[in-house]
C-alpha positions as CSV (number, residue, x, y, z in Angstrom):
1,M,11.6,-29.0,34.4
2,S,8.2,-28.8,32.8
3,I,6.7,-25.5,31.9
4,S,3.0,-24.9,31.3
5,L,2.1,-22.0,29.1
6,T,-1.2,-20.2,28.9
7,P,-3.1,-20.4,25.6
8,D,-2.1,-16.8,24.9
9,Q,1.5,-17.5,25.5
10,E,1.4,-20.6,23.2
11,R,-0.3,-18.5,20.4
12,F,2.4,-15.8,20.9
13,I,5.2,-18.3,20.4
14,Q,3.5,-20.0,17.5
15,T,3.0,-16.7,15.8
16,K,6.8,-16.0,16.2
17,L,7.6,-19.4,14.9
18,Q,5.3,-19.1,11.9
19,A,6.8,-15.7,11.0
20,G,10.2,-17.5,10.8
21,K,11.8,-15.4,13.5
22,Y,12.8,-18.4,15.5
23,R,13.6,-22.0,14.7
24,S,11.9,-23.5,17.8
25,A,9.9,-22.7,20.9
26,E,13.1,-23.5,22.9
27,E,15.0,-20.8,21.0
28,A,12.3,-18.2,21.6
29,L,12.2,-19.1,25.3
30,E,16.0,-18.9,25.6
31,I,16.0,-15.4,24.1
32,A,13.1,-14.4,26.4
33,L,15.0,-15.7,29.4
34,R,18.2,-13.8,28.3
35,L,16.1,-10.6,27.9
36,L,14.6,-11.1,31.3
37,D,18.1,-11.5,32.8
38,E,19.2,-8.3,31.0
39,Y,16.1,-6.5,32.3
40,D,16.8,-7.6,35.9
41,R,20.5,-6.4,35.7
42,A,19.5,-3.1,34.2
43,D,16.9,-2.7,37.0
44,T,19.5,-3.5,39.6
45,E,22.0,-1.1,38.0
46,W,19.4,1.7,37.9
47,I,18.5,1.2,41.6
48,E,22.2,1.3,42.5
49,A,22.7,4.5,40.5
50,V,19.7,6.1,42.2
51,R,21.0,5.1,45.6
52,E,24.4,6.7,44.8
53,K,22.7,9.9,43.7
54,I,20.7,10.0,46.8
55,D,23.7,9.4,49.0
56,A,25.6,12.2,47.1
57,A,22.7,14.6,47.6
58,I,22.6,13.8,51.3
59,L,26.3,14.4,51.5
60,A,26.0,17.7,49.6
61,S,23.1,18.8,51.8
62,D,25.1,18.1,54.9
63,Q,27.7,20.5,53.6
64,T,25.3,23.2,52.4
65,P,24.1,25.8,54.8
66,P,20.3,25.7,55.4
67,I,18.0,28.1,53.5
68,D,14.5,29.2,54.5
69,G,11.6,28.1,52.4
70,E,10.6,31.5,51.2
71,T,14.1,32.2,49.8
72,F,14.2,28.8,48.2
73,V,10.9,29.3,46.4
74,N,11.9,32.8,45.3
75,Q,15.1,31.5,43.8
76,I,13.1,28.8,41.9
77,I,10.7,31.4,40.6
78,E,13.6,33.6,39.5
79,R,15.2,30.7,37.7
80,F,11.9,30.0,36.0
81,R,11.6,33.7,34.9
82,Q,15.1,33.7,33.6
83,G,14.4,30.5,31.6
84,Q,11.3,32.1,30.1
85,K,13.3,35.2,29.1
86,N,15.9,33.1,27.5
87,L,13.2,31.2,25.5
88,H,11.7,34.5,24.2
89,L,15.1,35.9,23.3
90,G,16.3,32.8,21.5
């Protein structure tokens, strides 16, 4: 496989090589590819974790009795006020 780099990418790699961080362009690219793989796996794991949380929230909402909007908002406001009181007391 042949890879073409932009001038900026070439300068970036040359800078790293001149700093002595890597022995060769191939080593720098190998590390970059490993990091890309780790990034992709972390992204996939994050998506799966979010999906699990959404599914759990849907399941919980199916088992929770409905609440009207006004009551819901009033409960949030009350929690906020309690939080403010705790901040001022602490």
